LUMSE-929218 format. One record per residue (C-alpha): z, y, x. Coordinates in Angstrom, 3 decimals, m for minus. Layout:
N
c3;c2;c1
Z;Y;X
...
end
This chain:
521
c3;c2;c1
m0.460;3.932;m19.490
0.270;2.483;m15.799
0.637;m0.562;m13.481
4.280;0.923;m12.940
5.669;m0.051;m16.327
7.056;m4.090;m15.654
10.434;m5.023;m15.986
12.500;m7.312;m14.274
15.619;m7.355;m16.328
17.029;m4.140;m15.980
15.006;m2.955;m13.180
11.981;m1.328;m13.375
8.896;m1.680;m10.643
8.061;1.789;m8.791
5.730;2.343;m5.761
5.586;4.202;m2.744
4.792;4.484;0.733
7.559;4.954;3.087
5.080;5.882;5.999
2.881;8.776;5.659
3.268;10.702;9.037
2.955;14.542;8.614
2.271;16.410;12.027
2.759;19.855;13.370
0.117;21.825;14.797
m1.234;20.721;18.062
m4.996;19.840;19.334
m5.667;17.418;16.471
m4.010;19.084;13.764
m3.651;22.014;11.701
m0.832;24.060;11.094
1.877;22.826;8.983
2.254;25.401;6.520
4.077;25.385;2.679
m0.083;25.172;1.454
m0.161;22.073;3.150
2.537;20.596;2.055
2.131;20.838;m1.395
m1.525;19.516;m1.265
0.210;16.421;0.350
2.977;16.024;m2.650
0.511;16.946;m5.461
m2.234;13.694;m3.879
0.984;11.590;m3.990
2.203;12.404;m7.278
m0.997;11.357;m8.806
m1.057;7.715;m7.968
2.774;7.383;m6.228
6.232;7.303;m7.724
8.223;8.145;m4.788
7.832;9.261;m1.376
10.005;9.266;2.092
7.622;11.697;3.974
8.282;10.700;7.679
7.659;14.384;9.997
6.406;13.521;13.161
8.140;15.424;15.844
5.725;14.613;18.852
2.498;16.687;19.981
m0.693;15.711;21.988
m1.583;17.999;24.535
m4.226;17.820;27.477
m3.232;17.706;31.208
m6.598;17.853;33.688
m8.172;16.736;30.772
m5.915;13.926;29.771
m4.434;13.776;26.282
m1.302;12.793;26.317
1.680;12.439;23.709
5.059;14.034;24.142
8.260;12.213;24.486
11.735;13.636;23.086
12.686;17.079;21.536
10.710;20.193;21.552
11.821;23.558;19.839
8.998;23.878;17.608
10.266;20.879;15.936
12.994;22.980;14.418
10.691;25.190;12.602
8.590;22.787;11.204
11.480;20.538;10.055
13.011;23.404;8.256
9.654;23.902;6.204
9.706;19.740;5.754
13.234;20.174;4.327
12.426;22.872;1.706
9.348;21.191;0.842
11.037;17.998;0.276
13.781;19.466;m1.900
11.724;21.535;m4.266
9.101;18.660;m5.194
11.944;16.131;m5.969
11.608;15.649;m9.785
13.697;12.937;m10.607
11.923;10.994;m13.454
8.639;11.774;m12.358
8.095;11.859;m8.829
11.199;11.328;m6.405
10.940;12.286;m2.634
13.592;12.101;0.616
13.525;13.275;3.729
12.390;11.411;6.639
10.787;11.611;10.226
9.636;9.183;13.139
12.432;8.927;15.521
11.352;10.666;18.770
14.021;8.741;21.148
13.025;6.217;23.630
10.434;4.379;21.366
9.170;2.611;23.971
12.186;0.629;25.088
13.589;m0.264;21.649
10.562;m0.054;18.912
9.476;2.748;16.694
11.856;3.870;13.936
11.473;5.760;10.470
14.803;7.847;9.757
15.080;8.517;5.797
17.913;10.608;4.160
19.601;9.984;1.124
20.497;13.760;0.916
18.306;17.154;1.444
18.829;19.472;4.466
19.976;16.800;6.982
19.690;17.210;11.101
16.492;16.229;13.012
18.350;14.269;15.569
17.314;13.720;18.869
19.387;10.927;20.354
17.596;8.809;23.087
18.834;5.989;22.770
19.187;3.346;19.045
22.637;2.941;19.264
23.367;6.633;19.429
20.655;7.182;16.910
22.519;4.645;14.127
25.826;6.073;15.197
24.222;9.631;13.870
22.839;7.681;10.882
26.459;6.537;10.203
27.690;9.928;9.619
25.039;11.197;7.839
24.071;8.396;5.027
20.782;7.662;6.665
18.826;4.824;7.489
16.157;3.417;10.246
13.032;1.531;9.941
11.295;m0.426;12.306
7.676;m0.806;12.053
4.932;m2.638;13.790
7.832;m4.511;15.347
5.404;m7.235;17.059
3.561;m5.422;19.624
5.460;m6.064;23.470
8.783;m5.628;23.610
9.518;m2.596;25.749
6.138;m1.169;25.051
6.866;m0.122;21.358
7.360;m3.796;20.089
11.255;m4.173;18.543
13.618;m5.292;20.561
16.095;m7.457;17.915
18.884;m7.024;20.434
19.877;m3.954;18.853
19.962;m4.039;15.743
22.253;m3.405;12.409
22.025;m4.637;9.058
23.465;m1.775;7.328
21.834;1.466;8.962
18.366;m1.007;8.852
18.435;m2.919;5.822
13.988;m3.273;5.895
11.381;m3.540;7.897
7.801;m2.882;7.541
5.746;m5.971;7.682
2.647;m4.673;7.503
0.600;m0.863;7.979
m2.529;0.147;8.966
m1.878;m1.020;12.259
m1.832;m4.989;10.902
0.976;m7.494;10.302
3.705;m8.095;12.607
5.022;m11.169;10.104
4.906;m13.544;13.137
2.732;m14.248;16.075
0.383;m16.711;14.090
0.875;m15.844;10.483
m1.780;m13.950;8.510
m3.929;m11.139;9.368
m3.078;m9.513;12.911
m1.968;m6.455;14.317
m5.565;m5.459;16.211
m6.224;m2.705;13.803
m4.903;m0.267;16.892
m6.975;m1.152;19.806
m4.825;0.997;22.087
m1.332;m0.671;21.690
m2.609;m3.806;22.014
m2.310;m7.428;20.326
0.927;m8.639;18.514
2.969;m10.628;20.798
6.195;m12.952;20.724
9.703;m10.870;20.616
9.549;m8.286;17.627
7.788;m10.125;15.192
10.066;m10.083;11.628
10.025;m13.837;11.738
12.176;m13.719;15.037
14.385;m10.949;13.659
14.856;m13.209;10.554
15.976;m16.148;13.231
18.211;m14.070;14.679
20.462;m14.079;11.510
19.383;m10.775;10.315
19.203;m9.616;6.765
16.077;m7.825;6.577
14.337;m6.583;3.593
10.414;m6.504;3.363
7.735;m3.579;2.883
4.837;m1.959;3.798
3.534;1.128;4.179
0.506;3.222;5.459
1.711;4.511;9.096
m1.459;7.208;8.007
m1.817;10.224;9.997
m4.103;11.949;7.743
m1.627;13.933;5.221
m2.649;11.861;2.526
m0.132;8.863;1.237
m0.268;5.619;m0.483
m3.906;4.809;1.148
m5.325;1.632;m0.149
m5.476;m1.286;1.923
m3.155;0.380;4.840
0.323;m0.914;2.624
2.613;0.381;m0.254
6.307;0.002;m0.682
7.403;m1.924;m4.148
10.925;m1.335;m5.364
12.851;m2.975;m8.398
15.045;0.239;m9.329
17.215;0.862;m12.777
15.428;4.484;m12.879
13.377;6.813;m11.044
16.031;8.957;m8.772
16.865;9.101;m5.484
20.561;7.469;m6.054
18.464;4.449;m7.926
15.579;4.294;m5.434
18.337;4.153;m2.389
20.007;1.858;m4.093
17.384;m0.347;m4.066
16.316;0.643;m0.536
20.001;m0.489;0.766
20.125;m4.247;m1.234
16.798;m4.906;m0.421
15.342;m4.876;m4.001
11.776;m3.961;m2.415
8.989;m5.900;m1.436
5.312;m4.723;0.285
1.663;m5.242;m0.315
m1.231;m4.686;1.552
m3.339;m2.032;m1.299
m3.472;m4.024;m4.432
m0.532;m3.688;m6.403
0.224;m7.615;m7.102
3.517;m7.922;m8.992
6.175;m10.143;m7.707
9.110;m12.219;m8.900
10.796;m14.038;m6.982
14.653;m15.674;m7.093
16.652;m18.784;m6.077
19.226;m20.236;m8.308
18.745;m17.138;m10.476
19.675;m15.030;m7.208
16.724;m12.293;m7.110
14.932;m11.360;m3.967
17.159;m9.227;m1.595
20.788;m11.337;m2.610
22.714;m13.629;m0.364
24.694;m16.456;m1.933
26.358;m19.512;m0.555
25.319;m22.582;m1.620
25.760;m26.367;m0.521
23.095;m28.308;m3.122
19.353;m28.121;m3.710
18.073;m24.878;m4.699
15.313;m23.854;m7.503
13.223;m21.353;m6.385
11.236;m19.755;m9.194
8.054;m16.808;m8.589
6.102;m15.071;m10.856
2.929;m13.534;m9.754
0.491;m11.284;m11.312
m2.285;m10.274;m9.305
m4.869;m7.576;m9.060
m7.711;m10.323;m8.611
m7.891;m13.856;m8.298
m4.885;m15.433;m6.572
m5.683;m17.680;m4.209
m2.416;m18.903;m2.361
0.876;m18.839;m2.628
3.304;m19.632;0.041
7.287;m20.469;0.253
8.510;m19.418;3.907
11.468;m21.283;4.846
13.374;m20.378;8.233
9.719;m19.521;9.505
7.956;m22.435;8.566
5.939;m22.890;5.224
7.808;m24.823;3.190
5.843;m25.009;m0.133
2.039;m24.170;m0.410
0.353;m23.828;m4.238
m3.797;m23.019;m4.169
m4.946;m21.494;m7.682
m8.538;m21.768;m7.117
m10.378;m24.685;m8.874
m7.129;m24.301;m11.739
m8.670;m21.800;m13.890
m12.114;m21.604;m16.087
m13.730;m18.789;m17.633
m12.393;m18.185;m21.580
m14.598;m19.637;m23.735
m12.809;m19.327;m27.424
m13.196;m16.235;m29.770
m9.784;m14.874;m29.824
m8.872;m11.683;m28.056
m9.337;m12.288;m23.803
m7.000;m10.155;m21.170
m8.456;m9.624;m18.175
m8.950;m6.797;m14.927
m12.025;m5.170;m14.267
m12.398;m3.824;m10.920
m14.902;m0.619;m10.859
m15.144;1.190;m6.849
m17.876;4.474;m6.175
m18.907;5.378;m2.895
m20.924;3.727;0.275
m23.675;6.740;m0.038
m25.863;8.503;2.484
m25.578;7.164;6.057
m26.225;10.376;8.595
m26.780;8.570;11.430
m30.387;8.290;9.814
m30.829;12.392;9.938
m29.425;12.667;5.981
m27.041;15.776;6.471
m24.593;15.687;3.874
m23.108;18.974;2.926
m19.985;18.149;0.383
m18.420;15.295;m0.976
m19.614;13.467;m3.890
m17.724;14.133;m6.800
m17.730;11.253;m9.567
m17.110;12.047;m13.060
m16.230;8.496;m14.871
m14.807;6.781;m18.099
m14.175;3.409;m19.202
m13.715;2.869;m22.954
m12.984;m0.309;m24.542
m14.481;m0.200;m28.085
m13.398;m3.074;m29.408
m10.508;m4.126;m27.973
m7.525;m2.244;m26.198
m6.790;m0.778;m22.745
m3.323;m2.116;m21.230
m3.197;m0.557;m17.806
m4.623;1.519;m15.294
m4.305;0.935;m11.343
m5.438;3.518;m8.419
m7.095;2.341;m5.345
m7.228;5.628;m3.611
m7.835;5.939;0.060
m8.328;10.016;0.382
m8.080;13.384;m1.545
m10.035;14.640;m4.563
m8.788;11.198;m6.787
m7.416;12.111;m10.661
m6.835;10.337;m14.014
m7.815;12.853;m16.556
m6.261;11.201;m19.298
m5.729;7.647;m20.592
m5.194;5.952;m23.933
m5.150;2.887;m25.898
m8.800;2.457;m25.511
m10.434;5.090;m23.029
m9.471;6.254;m19.295
m11.345;9.568;m17.865
m10.803;10.117;m14.127
m12.808;11.485;m11.278
m13.566;10.126;m8.076
m14.325;12.157;m5.144
m16.372;9.821;m2.230
m17.857;11.120;1.476
m20.172;8.556;3.321
m19.278;4.928;3.848
m15.733;5.637;1.958
m15.006;3.914;m0.960
m12.666;4.908;m3.774
m11.598;2.347;m6.845
m9.663;1.869;m10.214
m8.416;m1.859;m11.968
m8.368;m1.789;m15.796
m6.500;m4.418;m17.562
m8.004;m4.976;m20.747
m8.000;m7.046;m24.207
m10.894;m7.656;m25.759
m13.068;m10.347;m27.704
m15.436;m11.854;m25.632
m18.558;m10.416;m27.628
m16.368;m6.537;m27.593
m17.892;m4.262;m25.874
m17.179;m2.137;m22.919
m18.875;1.404;m21.901
m18.458;2.635;m18.454
m19.996;6.056;m18.103
m20.906;7.219;m14.761
m21.902;10.782;m14.579
m22.346;11.476;m18.098
m24.605;8.604;m18.390
m23.351;5.424;m20.368
m23.814;1.567;m19.499
m23.026;m0.872;m22.136
m21.681;m4.287;m21.313
m19.789;m7.216;m23.328
m17.292;m8.815;m21.984
m18.587;m11.958;m22.002
m21.249;m10.322;m19.524
m18.456;m9.207;m17.302
m16.847;m12.295;m17.037
m20.313;m13.901;m15.579
m21.173;m11.683;m13.262
m20.626;m8.235;m11.151
m23.202;m5.970;m10.718
m24.015;m3.001;m8.495
m25.504;0.696;m9.954
m27.103;2.825;m7.358
m28.329;6.269;m7.679
m31.481;6.046;m6.444
m33.400;9.019;m8.325
m30.294;10.905;m6.945
m31.397;9.812;m3.378
m34.566;10.382;m3.830
m34.374;13.916;m4.744
m31.892;14.789;m1.522
m34.718;13.124;0.985
m37.400;15.221;m1.118
m35.130;18.406;m0.593
m33.731;17.625;3.063
m37.242;16.073;4.480
m40.130;17.162;2.192
m40.833;13.678;1.781
m42.839;12.214;m1.479
m41.988;7.832;m2.077
m45.770;8.132;m1.282
m45.087;9.385;2.561
m42.535;6.411;2.983
m43.611;2.958;4.124
m40.068;1.671;3.906
m38.739;2.013;0.327
m35.431;0.630;1.448
m34.287;4.138;2.388
m33.873;4.989;m0.942
m31.324;2.222;m1.730
m29.536;2.591;1.824
m28.522;6.558;0.956
m27.624;6.082;m2.716
m24.365;6.179;m3.786
m23.175;3.177;m5.201
m21.166;2.065;m8.230
m19.686;m1.752;m7.799
m18.526;m3.011;m10.968
m16.850;m6.630;m9.912
m16.624;m9.040;m11.999
m14.184;m9.446;m14.887
m10.832;m11.836;m13.562
m9.315;m13.681;m16.658
m5.699;m13.802;m16.950
m5.308;m17.177;m16.280
m6.570;m16.292;m12.711
m4.365;m13.516;m11.749
m0.702;m14.647;m13.412
0.542;m17.474;m12.054
4.337;m18.789;m12.557
5.780;m21.678;m9.540
8.736;m23.722;m9.128
9.604;m25.334;m6.397
12.804;m27.698;m5.617
13.949;m27.857;m2.098
16.797;m30.271;m1.308
17.733;m29.526;2.202
19.705;m26.539;3.922
20.457;m26.096;7.274
24.107;m25.100;8.525
24.584;m21.446;8.708
21.904;m19.421;7.191
19.046;m19.860;5.724
16.319;m17.713;4.140
13.024;m17.807;2.202
10.576;m15.551;0.935
7.067;m15.542;m0.665
3.491;m14.375;0.969
1.105;m14.319;m1.510
m2.644;m14.059;m0.972
m5.391;m13.107;m3.101
m9.197;m14.108;m2.894
m10.241;m10.478;m1.844
m7.795;m11.109;1.216
m5.022;m8.530;m0.630
m1.335;m9.571;0.443
1.793;m9.458;m1.095
5.069;m10.050;0.672
8.713;m10.488;m1.212
11.705;m9.948;0.915
13.887;m12.884;1.716
17.250;m14.409;m0.473
19.590;m15.766;2.100
21.860;m18.747;1.563
24.720;m19.379;3.316
25.464;m23.129;3.903
end
């Protein structure tokens, strides 16, 4: 049972992270060992379908007190690359979990922009090409691709120079990652998360690449540097493939049946005149655009971007109501755990908090389960038609989450168990309000043990709330709020190449971008 059991004709939807940077040893990162790689892949398998790993062939070193990142090749990279190749080959398991061999290009990134290289086959070279044209030549000979990312930084300072691009060897682009969004200069979501590299600007945005006539599929991925793949909130890659094999996923890459989300696994179907995302066709007359969106929260707005401009916008807020009938209702329920003790106030946290949790649908059915993980230690133990059991591991200020799709009568009972204590709700109650459950008694014991202070000794009892681990049970969202279909007819096409893509925004800020569809007139 999973959110991944979703089909579009002959294709099934699969989820991956195309940008996990795996480092070798330097001043910040530990030795690259087989055990470390096993941990990376085992964690990825717990909540992803595929992982194109991106070995990071750079080192950070200190010179006269200044920390600098390397440029170009080092001999030590070859030993680490050999280990990466072995792990990727061993961990590939068609039908269960698919791996791809890859690395971040360590040529002249400053000049041409950053690219991740991925291969279809195992045991391929770690190419040391200095220029992007040289890298492209290597990829033609070795069945590889190079994916641009965080493209909207200053061109010449790690932004993408669209003067150097090959659609066949760079079939898609990373529109969003831990850096933010490179969609355009004034589009939603900034590129300000990495303050070192500066704000986004004109020259390298995704829209500018599309305006040059390039056939760019669109995806999102993490660009994370701490070994955990698929960090919720930093970008995920979705593909429509016939089966979970390298060859089928690769076919989706090359045909741009691919899209990106910021974190929530929003399901998208986007077509024009029955051509699906990623396709090119010739046409003269009016076109009919269709989209179906199944969100994970309330859908706020849906936008169709045509040739760089919003040509259609749909606001879903206010178009739905809470269900009132006595039949079976389908909803999504999000549960998050974390927050916890704040060490800046003197509390010492010796180890992470491990949560034992379950959700039971007493009078209905559990339809799907979606993980929203951000770190190691999360595990779905079991799922059935009525029950899901799982473990969260949280650190102070961190949050882990799950989303459950449920069918139940309004008076049906939902049991949520937290560390062996059961909280009982009706679905009707969950549709009306969200709630926070704070483990205040645990916080009181911790403060008593660490500081020998009783409640009578503490002037402000806020301290117990502030240092309590907390569970947020979000208000249940009815299907009418997260499932939308739209149709739009467009009568005007410019001469030459036209492109359309879909942008979706939920009320909680989570977003999705489809790959474009191109129409040549």
